[in-house]
BAMI-906810 format. One line per field, with one value per residue (C-alpha): residue in one letter; x, y, z. Coordinates in Angstrom, 2 decimals, decimal comma, always signed. Layout:
# residues N
r	[a/...]
xx	[X/...]
yy	[Y/...]
zz	[Z/...]
# end
This chain:
# residues 512
r	[x/x/x/x/x/x/x/x/x/x/x/x/x/x/x/x/x/x/x/x/x/x/x/x/x/x/x/x/x/x/x/x/x/x/x/x/x/x/x/x/x/x/x/x/x/x/x/x/x/x/x/x/x/x/x/x/x/x/x/x/x/x/x/x/x/x/x/x/x/x/x/x/x/x/x/x/x/x/x/x/x/x/x/x/x/x/x/x/x/x/x/x/x/x/x/x/x/x/x/x/x/x/x/x/x/x/x/x/x/x/x/x/x/x/x/x/x/x/x/x/x/x/x/x/x/x/x/x/x/x/x/x/x/x/x/x/x/x/x/x/x/x/x/x/x/x/x/x/x/x/x/x/x/x/x/x/x/x/x/x/x/x/x/x/x/x/x/x/x/x/x/x/x/x/x/x/x/x/x/x/x/x/x/x/x/x/x/x/x/x/x/x/x/x/x/x/x/x/x/x/x/x/x/x/x/x/x/x/x/x/x/x/x/x/x/x/x/x/x/x/x/x/x/x/x/x/x/x/x/x/x/x/x/x/x/x/x/x/x/x/x/x/x/x/x/x/x/x/x/x/x/x/x/x/x/x/x/x/x/x/x/x/x/x/x/x/x/x/x/x/x/x/x/x/x/x/x/x/x/x/x/x/x/x/x/x/x/x/x/x/x/x/x/x/x/x/x/x/x/x/x/x/x/x/x/x/x/x/x/x/x/x/x/x/x/x/x/x/x/x/x/x/x/x/x/x/x/x/x/x/x/x/x/x/x/x/x/x/x/x/x/x/x/x/x/x/x/x/x/x/x/x/x/x/x/x/x/x/x/x/x/x/x/x/x/x/x/x/x/x/x/x/x/x/x/x/x/x/x/x/x/x/x/x/x/x/x/x/x/x/x/x/x/x/x/x/x/x/x/x/x/x/x/x/x/x/x/x/x/x/x/x/x/x/x/x/x/x/x/x/x/x/x/x/x/x/x/x/x/x/x/x/x/x/x/x/x/x/x/x/x/x/x/x/x/x/x/x/x/x/x/x/x/x/x/x/x/x/x/x/x/x/x/x/x/x/x/x/x/x/x/x/x/x/x/x/x/x/x/x/x/x/x/x/x/x/x/x/x/x/x/x/x/x/x/x/x/x/x/x/x/x/x/x/x/x/x/x/x/x/x/x]
xx	[-0,02/+1,55/+1,61/-0,95/-0,78/-2,02/-4,09/-0,53/+0,99/-1,73/-1,50/+2,02/+1,69/-1,06/+1,41/+4,20/+1,73/+0,99/-2,75/-4,62/-7,43/-10,53/-11,60/-14,39/-11,49/-9,18/-11,77/-12,39/-9,19/-8,35/-11,16/-10,08/-6,58/-7,70/-9,47/-6,42/-4,13/-6,42/-5,37/-1,67/-2,25/-3,23/-0,57/+1,72/+0,22/+0,98/+3,93/+7,42/+7,70/+11,51/+13,33/+14,95/+18,40/+20,81/+20,99/+24,77/+27,60/+27,42/+30,17/+29,65/+33,10/+35,04/+36,86/+40,42/+43,41/+46,53/+48,50/+45,73/+44,80/+47,86/+45,55/+42,25/+40,82/+38,55/+35,97/+34,97/+36,48/+33,58/+33,54/+29,94/+29,75/+26,80/+26,06/+25,85/+27,07/+29,54/+30,11/+32,03/+33,18/+34,20/+37,34/+37,11/+37,09/+35,36/+35,04/+32,05/+31,85/+30,35/+26,75/+26,33/+23,97/+25,21/+22,47/+23,59/+26,82/+26,96/+26,51/+27,26/+28,17/+31,22/+29,18/+28,21/+24,68/+24,57/+26,46/+24,99/+22,57/+22,61/+20,90/+18,49/+18,35/+20,89/+21,23/+20,73/+24,66/+25,69/+22,90/+24,61/+27,84/+27,00/+25,00/+27,76/+30,21/+31,99/+32,73/+32,95/+35,88/+35,46/+33,44/+35,44/+35,95/+34,23/+33,85/+30,48/+27,56/+29,17/+29,50/+32,70/+35,36/+38,67/+39,06/+39,20/+35,52/+35,15/+33,92/+36,51/+39,28/+41,08/+41,81/+45,52/+47,18/+48,91/+51,68/+52,52/+50,79/+50,81/+47,94/+44,29/+43,24/+40,43/+36,52/+34,16/+34,95/+38,20/+38,25/+37,34/+39,84/+42,95/+41,91/+43,31/+46,56/+45,99/+46,81/+43,26/+41,02/+40,45/+38,26/+35,45/+32,34/+32,09/+29,45/+29,65/+27,44/+29,90/+32,97/+33,39/+34,62/+36,87/+38,44/+40,22/+40,82/+42,61/+44,73/+45,48/+46,49/+43,58/+40,83/+37,70/+34,45/+31,57/+29,05/+26,11/+23,62/+21,21/+23,19/+24,09/+21,20/+21,30/+18,66/+19,65/+22,64/+22,32/+22,01/+21,99/+19,82/+18,13/+18,58/+22,64/+22,91/+25,70/+27,29/+30,30/+33,58/+37,07/+40,00/+43,57/+42,87/+40,17/+39,69/+39,04/+36,57/+34,69/+34,27/+32,44/+30,85/+29,05/+28,08/+26,24/+25,23/+21,69/+17,96/+16,04/+12,46/+13,16/+15,04/+13,59/+16,76/+17,55/+15,69/+16,94/+19,23/+19,48/+18,34/+21,87/+25,13/+28,21/+31,42/+34,01/+33,78/+34,86/+37,83/+38,73/+38,50/+39,84/+42,73/+46,01/+46,52/+44,30/+44,45/+41,22/+40,33/+39,54/+39,84/+38,40/+40,60/+38,31/+40,25/+38,27/+39,20/+42,91/+42,17/+42,91/+39,52/+39,11/+42,24/+44,30/+47,58/+50,51/+52,38/+48,55/+48,32/+51,82/+51,43/+47,84/+49,47/+52,32/+49,84/+47,92/+51,25/+51,50/+48,05/+49,11/+52,08/+49,69/+47,66/+45,08/+44,28/+43,77/+41,63/+40,73/+37,36/+35,58/+32,66/+32,59/+29,02/+31,66/+32,47/+28,84/+27,63/+28,35/+25,19/+23,40/+25,60/+25,53/+22,15/+21,15/+23,68/+22,55/+18,83/+18,73/+20,85/+18,73/+15,45/+16,69/+18,00/+14,65/+12,76/+14,54/+17,24/+14,50/+12,91/+8,98/+7,18/+8,86/+7,92/+10,41/+11,60/+12,07/+14,64/+12,16/+14,27/+16,83/+14,32/+14,33/+17,99/+18,91/+16,38/+17,93/+21,37/+20,75/+18,88/+21,53/+24,52/+24,22/+27,12/+29,36/+28,45/+31,37/+31,56/+30,24/+27,48/+26,62/+27,38/+25,24/+22,29/+22,39/+22,52/+19,93/+17,13/+17,54/+17,11/+14,07/+12,52/+13,25/+12,81/+10,64/+12,40/+12,60/+16,09/+16,11/+13,73/+15,53/+18,53/+16,92/+15,50/+19,02/+20,46/+18,88/+20,79/+24,11/+23,34/+23,07/+26,33/+28,45/+26,50/+27,39/+31,05/+30,76/+29,59/+32,82/+35,20/+35,28/+35,50/+36,22/+39,86/+40,05/+42,39/+40,22/+41,03/+42,57/+45,22/+46,77/+45,95/+46,23/+47,57/+45,85/+45,68/+44,03/+44,63/+43,64/+40,44/+37,74/+35,70/+39,15/+39,08/+35,29/+35,78/+38,88/+36,97/+34,62/+36,54/+38,45/+35,21/+35,58/+36,08/+33,59/+30,75/+29,15/+28,47/+27,23/+24,45/+24,28/+24,53/+27,55/+29,75/+33,12/+36,47/+39,72/+42,67/+46,37/+47,80/+50,22/+52,11/+53,92/+56,74/+55,88/+52,23/+49,05/+47,27/+44,12/+43,70/+39,42/+37,71/+34,30/+31,62/+28,40/+25,52/+25,30/+28,44/+30,44/+31,51/+33,25/+34,29/+36,25/+37,69/+38,92/+40,97/+41,91/+43,74/+45,31/+46,46/+47,64/+50,00/+51,09/+51,28/+50,79/+51,50/+48,59/+48,18/+50,37/+51,36/+54,47]
yy	[-0,13/+3,13/+6,31/+8,86/+12,40/+14,14/+17,40/+19,02/+17,93/+18,41/+22,61/+22,53/+20,82/+23,32/+26,10/+24,98/+25,49/+28,71/+28,23/+28,01/+25,32/+25,89/+23,45/+22,03/+21,90/+20,06/+17,29/+16,90/+16,77/+14,25/+12,26/+12,25/+11,63/+8,61/+7,11/+7,81/+6,23/+3,12/+2,49/+2,85/-0,03/-2,14/-1,00/-2,25/-5,52/-6,54/-8,78/-6,81/-6,52/-6,78/-9,46/-12,49/-12,31/-14,34/-17,74/-17,61/-17,85/-14,97/-13,67/-10,43/-10,47/-7,89/-4,84/-4,98/-5,54/-3,47/-3,77/-5,46/-2,25/+0,63/+2,79/+2,70/+1,68/-1,13/-0,56/-4,32/-7,53/-9,97/-13,07/-13,46/-15,72/-17,28/-20,97/-22,29/-19,14/-19,36/-16,71/-13,60/-12,58/-16,31/-16,05/-12,54/-10,81/-7,85/-4,95/-2,83/+0,80/+1,18/+2,63/-0,49/-3,02/-6,96/-8,74/-9,67/-6,99/-3,84/-0,92/+2,77/+5,16/+6,17/+7,70/+7,72/+8,18/+4,59/+2,94/-0,59/-1,01/-4,16/-4,43/-7,42/-7,39/-7,10/-4,35/-5,03/-4,75/-7,27/-9,60/-9,36/-9,85/-12,90/-14,49/-13,88/-15,67/-13,08/-13,18/-9,88/-9,43/-6,29/-3,18/-0,21/+3,40/+6,50/+10,11/+10,73/+9,90/+10,87/+14,74/+15,26/+13,99/+14,96/+11,27/+12,92/+13,15/+9,41/+8,17/+6,00/+8,93/+9,45/+7,30/+6,98/+7,92/+4,98/+6,67/+8,96/+8,44/+11,97/+12,73/+11,47/+8,91/+11,09/+10,76/+9,69/+6,22/+6,34/+3,15/+1,44/+3,30/+2,50/-1,40/-1,93/-1,89/-5,00/-8,48/-9,53/-7,29/-7,92/-5,09/-3,01/-1,19/+3,01/+5,37/+8,59/+12,31/+14,85/+12,51/+10,41/+7,23/+9,09/+11,56/+8,43/+6,51/+9,70/+10,40/+6,55/+6,19/+3,20/+2,85/+4,44/+4,40/+6,50/+4,62/+6,33/+7,61/+4,26/+1,80/+0,35/-0,05/+1,99/-0,07/-0,75/+1,87/+4,51/+7,71/+11,47/+12,12/+9,45/+12,26/+11,69/+8,93/+6,86/+3,52/+1,95/-0,09/+0,62/-2,01/-2,19/-2,60/-1,82/-5,40/-5,44/-2,96/-3,61/-7,26/-6,06/-3,41/-6,17/-8,34/-5,21/-3,33/-3,57/-3,14/-3,34/-2,92/-1,81/+1,55/+4,30/+5,83/+3,53/+5,80/+3,64/+1,39/-2,15/-5,37/-6,65/-5,11/-6,46/-4,27/-6,87/-7,54/-3,97/-4,12/-7,29/-6,05/-2,77/-1,56/-1,24/+2,84/+5,21/+6,45/+8,15/+8,89/+12,40/+13,72/+16,84/+18,68/+20,66/+24,03/+25,70/+22,70/+23,42/+26,79/+28,82/+29,71/+26,24/+26,53/+23,80/+23,59/+23,86/+20,47/+18,68/+20,69/+20,06/+16,42/+16,28/+18,10/+15,33/+12,77/+14,14/+14,20/+10,77/+9,87/+11,71/+9,22/+6,77/+8,23/+10,33/+13,45/+15,74/+18,93/+21,84/+22,57/+25,54/+24,02/+27,42/+25,77/+23,54/+26,60/+27,52/+24,18/+24,94/+26,59/+23,62/+20,90/+22,73/+23,91/+20,09/+18,30/+20,69/+20,42/+16,72/+15,41/+17,65/+16,31/+12,51/+12,26/+14,18/+11,55/+8,94/+8,31/+7,02/+10,20/+10,24/+10,02/+7,42/+4,38/+1,26/-0,42/+1,27/+0,63/-0,25/-0,52/+2,26/+5,53/+4,40/+3,48/+6,36/+8,59/+7,14/+7,57/+11,06/+11,81/+9,79/+10,98/+14,50/+16,12/+13,47/+14,18/+15,40/+19,42/+18,68/+16,90/+19,37/+21,95/+20,59/+19,95/+22,98/+24,83/+22,55/+23,25/+26,95/+26,91/+24,71/+27,09/+30,06/+29,30/+26,21/+23,77/+26,68/+27,00/+23,00/+22,92/+25,40/+23,72/+20,59/+22,31/+23,94/+20,03/+19,57/+23,05/+21,58/+18,27/+19,60/+21,43/+18,12/+16,61/+19,61/+19,33/+15,46/+16,03/+16,26/+13,78/+10,67/+11,68/+14,62/+15,08/+16,62/+16,68/+14,23/+16,51/+20,29/+18,63/+15,94/+14,72/+16,62/+16,57/+15,25/+18,01/+17,74/+21,41/+22,98/+25,27/+23,32/+25,71/+25,29/+21,12/+21,20/+23,63/+21,79/+18,40/+19,88/+22,19/+19,00/+17,92/+21,26/+18,84/+15,56/+16,72/+18,29/+14,87/+13,44/+16,25/+15,47/+11,65/+10,89/+8,14/+9,19/+7,06/+8,23/+6,78/+6,63/+8,46/+10,83/+11,56/+14,53/+14,27/+10,61/+11,23/+10,35/+12,43/+10,81/+11,86/+11,91/+10,76/+11,56/+9,84/+10,17/+8,55/+4,67/+4,45/+3,10/+0,27/+2,66/+4,71/+1,24/+0,35/+3,42/+3,08/-0,15/+1,14/+3,95/+0,49/-1,59/+0,52/+3,22/-0,20/+1,76/-0,85/-2,31/-0,69/-2,29/-1,05/+1,31]
zz	[-0,08/-0,86/+1,34/+1,54/+1,52/+4,99/+5,46/+6,09/+3,43/+1,24/+2,00/+1,71/-2,03/-2,78/-1,35/-3,64/-6,43/-5,47/-4,48/-1,19/+0,13/+1,76/+4,10/+1,57/-0,98/+1,34/+2,08/-1,82/-2,68/-0,37/-1,36/-4,69/-4,03/-2,27/-5,18/-7,38/-4,81/-4,79/-8,41/-7,15/-4,40/-7,56/-9,22/-6,41/-6,38/-10,12/-10,15/-12,05/-15,39/-15,51/-17,20/-15,30/-15,79/-17,76/-16,36/-15,28/-13,03/-10,62/-8,45/-6,92/-6,26/-3,92/-3,88/-5,25/-2,55/-1,94/-5,07/-7,41/-9,04/-8,84/-11,06/-8,89/-12,07/-10,68/-8,62/-8,34/-9,20/-10,26/-12,14/-14,15/-16,95/-18,56/-17,84/-21,64/-24,58/-26,76/-29,84/-30,46/-27,19/-26,31/-24,20/-24,25/-20,45/-20,39/-17,95/-17,73/-16,38/-12,74/-14,71/-16,58/-14,50/-13,96/-11,91/-8,50/-8,73/-7,06/-8,95/-7,39/-10,55/-8,58/-6,44/-2,42/-3,50/-4,89/-2,13/-1,64/-4,82/-6,63/-9,48/-10,02/-13,60/-16,42/-18,68/-22,50/-22,91/-19,99/-21,27/-24,76/-23,44/-21,73/-24,45/-27,01/-24,55/-22,65/-18,71/-17,24/-14,65/-13,32/-12,85/-13,45/-11,92/-13,36/-12,54/-9,92/-11,45/-14,93/-14,19/-15,52/-17,77/-15,15/-14,03/-10,58/-9,19/-8,00/-4,42/-4,85/-5,53/-9,13/-11,66/-12,07/-16,07/-16,83/-18,43/-15,68/-12,62/-11,12/-13,73/-14,22/-16,67/-17,76/-17,72/-16,69/-18,16/-16,72/-15,31/-18,34/-20,34/-17,80/-16,65/-20,55/-19,27/-16,85/-18,28/-16,65/-19,19/-22,62/-23,90/-21,92/-21,84/-21,31/-21,41/-23,19/-22,84/-23,77/-24,46/-21,76/-23,55/-25,99/-23,35/-21,13/-24,67/-25,66/-22,26/-21,47/-25,39/-26,35/-28,53/-27,33/-29,84/-29,10/-31,85/-33,61/-30,94/-30,41/-31,52/-28,33/-26,65/-22,88/-21,31/-17,65/-18,09/-15,25/-17,70/-17,59/-20,72/-23,02/-25,88/-25,75/-23,94/-25,42/-24,87/-26,60/-26,68/-25,87/-26,43/-27,03/-30,90/-33,72/-33,73/-30,52/-30,33/-33,24/-31,94/-28,72/-30,77/-33,21/-29,79/-27,95/-30,94/-32,49/-31,90/-28,37/-27,84/-24,67/-25,74/-27,54/-28,32/-31,38/-34,49/-37,96/-35,87/-37,68/-36,34/-36,64/-36,88/-38,83/-38,67/-38,02/-42,05/-42,33/-40,27/-41,51/-45,09/-44,42/-46,98/-46,54/-47,15/-47,26/-50,81/-51,92/-48,71/-47,94/-44,24/-42,96/-40,54/-38,61/-37,93/-35,63/-33,38/-33,43/-32,82/-29,78/-29,60/-28,61/-26,00/-27,85/-26,34/-28,36/-28,07/-28,54/-32,00/-33,25/-32,06/-33,94/-37,31/-37,09/-37,31/-40,07/-42,35/-41,19/-42,63/-45,64/-46,17/-45,97/-49,20/-47,30/-48,79/-45,78/-46,37/-44,02/-43,31/-41,42/-38,98/-36,64/-35,07/-33,88/-31,48/-30,72/-29,51/-25,76/-25,10/-27,11/-24,99/-20,94/-21,47/-22,22/-19,75/-16,64/-16,78/-18,55/-15,69/-12,87/-14,44/-14,85/-10,93/-9,70/-11,73/-10,30/-13,03/-15,44/-16,53/-17,81/-21,38/-23,02/-24,17/-23,51/-20,43/-17,31/-14,10/-11,43/-8,91/-9,19/-8,01/-4,61/-4,27/-6,01/-3,73/-0,61/-1,61/-2,45/+0,82/+3,13/+1,33/-0,53/+1,52/+0,27/-3,57/-5,71/-6,15/-9,71/-9,14/-6,14/-9,15/-11,77/-9,04/-7,69/-11,27/-12,90/-10,11/-10,44/-14,33/-13,80/-11,32/-13,07/-16,85/-16,41/-19,09/-21,92/-21,97/-22,54/-24,96/-26,97/-26,95/-27,68/-30,75/-31,74/-31,95/-35,45/-36,44/-35,27/-36,95/-40,05/-40,26/-38,78/-41,98/-44,30/-43,26/-44,10/-47,44/-48,90/-47,18/-45,46/-42,07/-39,83/-38,13/-34,75/-31,60/-29,15/-26,34/-26,48/-23,97/-22,50/-19,42/-16,37/-12,90/-9,78/-7,84/-4,81/-3,72/-6,88/-6,06/-6,53/-9,38/-11,03/-10,51/-11,79/-14,85/-16,39/-16,23/-18,56/-20,63/-21,79/-23,65/-26,38/-29,20/-27,88/-26,88/-30,51/-31,78/-28,77/-29,36/-33,27/-32,97/-35,16/-34,70/-33,21/-32,51/-30,45/-32,05/-30,36/-33,50/-31,47/-28,15/-26,62/-24,16/-23,35/-22,99/-25,49/-27,84/-29,49/-32,50/-33,57/-36,88/-36,90/-39,74/-40,77/-38,47/-38,81/-40,74/-38,03/-39,98/-42,61/-39,45/-38,27/-41,25/-41,94/-38,01/-38,68/-41,66/-39,84/-36,93/-39,60/-41,28/-38,34/-35,75/-32,75/-29,68/-27,79/-24,31/-21,67/-18,21/-19,45]
# end
């Protein structure tokens, strides 16, 4: 039986909507509410519509012991393997971001707010990994509720960069990139709302793909806003990324994000058949992404230009492309991030008004966790929630509405830029991995974790697939080069990436 409204609470609720109640109105509204809530009692009596998890051996595991995880990349070591499964991922050990539900394994989104939460169902991604024969061996560290790309806001502490442990791995999928430096992990799953796969891939020197929006189902993954939630693979090689993508991509009836997504996806063949060179390939170098206006550091710009010349040596034709909308995307992106995330948190992590599979057990866990641990939330989360609630109170969603209505304008700009080239090329991030600095003022730490998204967040708004490749370095630190392709041309994008890998031969990620 659900809770009832008391007379005192009824008057408080009325006042929150700026109207008052007479005695007669109080009695009548309470009677109406009672009739409505009886329907909710019937709802509560119905069995849950959540699917049964995959039949699997499920060892929820433990926190890594001292010395097992020197990069602080892993939240939990676990062993989850389907009872009977054979497929693309047979023999592959998979790590998943701490926002991806695996039944029976604790999930916390790197946050104090979800400590102790254990999902009872699998996300579609976890289900597909298990059915394809993969074994889930680790849950990876991430920034608190995915609200930073800094790699240093997790409740578990910063994830360290494998090339310089005085720096962070980037975020928010920090552990999904850094864990690839352990022999016990073959591939990993990350999430990307503003660049959270590609930033850590760039800073750690691995391959990270943000697929076309909706290509990988997001069902059962804690998100920010379903209009720009993305899930995708990270790996040491393009082939590894392609195999994982093929296993987890394709339509899912529970996910409303999948406009135009095919039932099955074959990207592995494109990688296997990738050309040995880039003859005939036109790469549009986005001028704005290398400009002072984006804040690019000189060392990063020089490293990316050096990579462009190496690609020219493979037969590619780099051409400069001006995309002024790239510099104007900030208002669209952050107006979507701030209000979108606030709305999602206030509605228990699901949001309202969409048709698909909702996560029934998440709202109670999130509500209770925030009530008990709000003070322990990161400054990034506190900043976002305060700003989001202010904007919703003051503007009632009008700014979010404008941002959403501008997304087709931004998408069309990228489509035009791609019309004359095979892919766009940008530095993944404007600068290399930043230092772990607990003494840094809070505002500076929060802002630097958002500013490094300058080249990545536009494609979360447009939905175009984008991949970060370890094609450059500067002073011993990796510098990612990002390629962007037309929507749903993920196979073509991975084929280009495989050619780069085959010809330029970067070393697979291992602890330096």
